[in-house]
C-alpha positions in Angstrom: 28.2 -44.2 -52.6 27.9 -40.8 -51.9 28.4 -38.5 -55.0 31.4 -36.1 -54.5 31.4 -32.4 -55.7 33.6 -30.9 -58.1 35.8 -29.2 -55.3 35.8 -32.7 -53.3 37.0 -34.3 -56.5 40.0 -31.9 -57.4 40.9 -32.2 -53.7 41.2 -36.1 -53.7 42.7 -36.3 -57.3 45.2 -33.8 -56.3 46.4 -36.3 -53.2 46.1 -39.4 -54.7 49.8 -40.3 -54.1 48.8 -41.5 -50.8 50.8 -38.4 -48.5 49.2 -37.1 -45.7 47.9 -33.3 -46.5 45.9 -30.9 -44.4 42.5 -29.9 -45.1 40.2 -27.7 -43.1 37.9 -29.2 -40.3 34.4 -29.0 -42.4 35.7 -30.6 -45.5 37.5 -33.3 -43.4 34.7 -33.6 -41.3 32.4 -34.4 -44.1 34.8 -36.5 -46.1 36.1 -38.6 -43.1 32.1 -39.2 -42.5 31.8 -40.3 -45.8 34.9 -42.9 -45.7 36.7 -41.1 -48.4 39.5 -39.4 -46.2 41.2 -40.9 -43.6 42.9 -39.7 -40.2 46.2 -40.1 -39.6 48.4 -39.7 -36.2 50.5 -36.7 -37.9 50.2 -33.6 -36.0 49.4 -30.6 -38.2 51.4 -27.8 -38.0 49.2 -25.1 -36.7 46.1 -27.3 -35.3 44.1 -24.2 -33.7 43.9 -22.5 -37.4 42.5 -25.7 -38.7 40.2 -27.0 -36.2 41.6 -30.6 -36.8 44.4 -32.2 -35.1 45.7 -34.5 -37.6 46.5 -34.4 -41.4 44.5 -37.2 -43.7 45.3 -39.3 -46.3 42.8 -40.6 -49.5 41.3 -43.7 -48.6 40.2 -46.9 -50.8 36.9 -45.6 -51.0 38.3 -41.9 -52.2 40.2 -43.5 -54.8 37.0 -45.2 -56.0 34.6 -42.1 -55.6 37.6 -40.1 -57.6 37.4 -42.7 -60.3 33.5 -42.7 -60.6 33.4 -39.2 -60.8 36.0 -38.7 -63.5 34.2 -42.0 -65.8 30.8 -39.8 -65.1 32.3 -36.3 -66.2 34.1 -38.0 -69.1 30.7 -40.0 -70.3 29.0 -36.6 -69.8 31.4 -34.7 -71.6 31.2 -37.2 -74.7 27.6 -37.1 -74.9 27.8 -33.0 -74.7 30.3 -33.2 -77.9 28.2 -35.5 -79.6 24.9 -33.6 -79.2 26.9 -30.6 -80.3 28.5 -32.3 -83.5 25.1 -33.7 -84.3 23.4 -30.3 -84.2 26.1 -28.5 -86.3 25.7 -31.5 -89.1 22.1 -30.8 -89.0 22.9 -27.2 -89.5 25.4 -27.5 -92.0 22.7 -30.0 -94.1 20.0 -27.5 -94.0 22.2 -24.6 -95.2 23.2 -27.0 -98.0 19.4 -28.1 -98.8 18.7 -24.3 -98.6 21.5 -23.5 -101.2 20.6 -26.1 -103.4 16.8 -25.2 -103.2 17.6 -21.6 -104.1 20.0 -22.9 -106.9 17.2 -24.9 -108.5 14.4 -22.7 -108.0 16.4 -20.2 -110.3 16.4 -22.6 -112.7 13.0 -23.4 -112.8 12.1 -19.7 -113.2 
């Protein structure tokens, strides 16, 4: 399964309800080719401006790709949060250790 970009993810998720929608020719051609969108028989409001004669709907493969992208982003976001949390906890531990060392060093003199 081909991965999708953030722009594609937003487009697919916005139209997951299954209602037909219009999309520009370049995006539609690419996503139809990947199997994430399906053509419908409904004519567009202005075929000349879009360069595409029919509206599209999100296919089952598009729904799956959208779900995978969402899960991957969530995992990445959680990993990013955990790494920053570990960095800040390490920094806090270092600061406390240095403070403790300074207090104890004053007592030694």
